[in-house]
C-alpha positions, 0 to 999 in steps of 0.5 A: 499500499502507498504510504500517502494513501489513507489506510483503513481503520482496522489497519491503523488500530492493529498497527498501533496495538502491535507496536504497543504490545511489542514495546511493552514486552520489551521495556515493561520488565526493565521498568519493573526492575528499575522501580522495585530497586527503590521498594522498602522490602526484603524481596525484589518483587511486588507488592510495593512497601514504600520508597527507600534508597537502602538498596543503593546506599545502606550498610546495615547487615541484611540490607547492604546496598550496592555501593556498600557491597564490596564483593558486588563492586569487585565483580563489577570492576572484574567485568569492566577489566575483562570487557576492556581487554576483549574490546581492545583485542577484538578491535585490533584483530577485527581491523586486521581481519577486515583488511585481510578480507577486503584488500587481499586476494588468496586461495581459500579466502571465501572459506576463511570468511565463512570460518570467521562467522562459525563462532557466532552460531555455536552456543555459548555453553558448547564454546565455553566447554570446548575452549576449557577442554582445549586449553586444560589439555595444552596446560597439562601436556606442557606440565607433563613434558616440560614442567611449565605451569601455564596458569593462563590456560586454567580457569580464570580471567585470561581464559575468560578473555580468550573465550569471549574474544573468540566470538566477539572478534567476528562481530567487530570484523563484520562491522569494520569490513562493512565500513571498509567495503564502502571506502573510495580507494582513489583517495589512497591512490591520490595520496600515494601520487602526492608522495604520502607514505603508507603509514601517513595514508593510513593514519590520515585517510584510511583510519579516520574513515574507519573511525565510526565503525571502530567506535561502533565495534568497540561499543558492541564488543564492550557491551557483549563482553560485560553481559556475557554469561554462558561462555563466562560461566565455563571459564571463570576461576575464583574472580567472578565477573558480574554476571556470574556473581549475580547468578550465584546471588539469585540462587542463594535468594534474590534481594532488591540489590540485584535490582539496584545493579540492573538499574545502574547498569541500564543507566551506565549502558544508556550513557555509554551508548549515547556518548559513542553515538555522538562520538560516532556522528562527530567522527563521521562528519569529520571524515566527510569534511 
């Protein structure tokens, strides 16, 4: 149907109803979690017992809030450290992969491109178990043959970083490749004709053009690493990231502190997304100029 033509009343009503149901399904659980982070009750669900900020600031026994819970804050910081490492590795390797796919020709290129997508279709639990079994076998073999203690191949944060990186790098590669595919090679050729070096062309032309994609890939990598649970659970050691810590707290008996953590993360994620979107727009405007 042409958008400018009048639509039947039933179609307009059904469209509005569908949109309302969809957004209610999407956002209503988040609203409930945010509201009951301020509920003055020892459980994270209705009914409402009054307004309180204890689940954020209180240090009383039995009502310890988020910012007084050292274990929860420690797990939050652990997740940030892991996400930063995964983001750095994913963007660096993803950029190299993008240039490999778009700028080089070699036998088996299509097969390699398809293999890069394989981690995206493997369930996170299977991926975590496979990495754990493979890394443990290598660590045991090195210990038996040479007496080397390869602790980074044992369950712990280095293995969590490697496990998350193994599939997040595929998403970063796709994001950067999509941007590089639209790059006008005549810009680089003109710079070479004017006597610019490869390093100068890369830093002044190519990378500034890729900056929006690099920012987007970094944002996606950070958020996906931060919220990952399945792969992390299989590879974690004594230092539990936030998702694993929250899972353990839920099994012990949930309190509104988990709602407070969720609200804090929603606000932090929204601010991070808005900041990166503004940075991406500014970078895109600069590249066009």
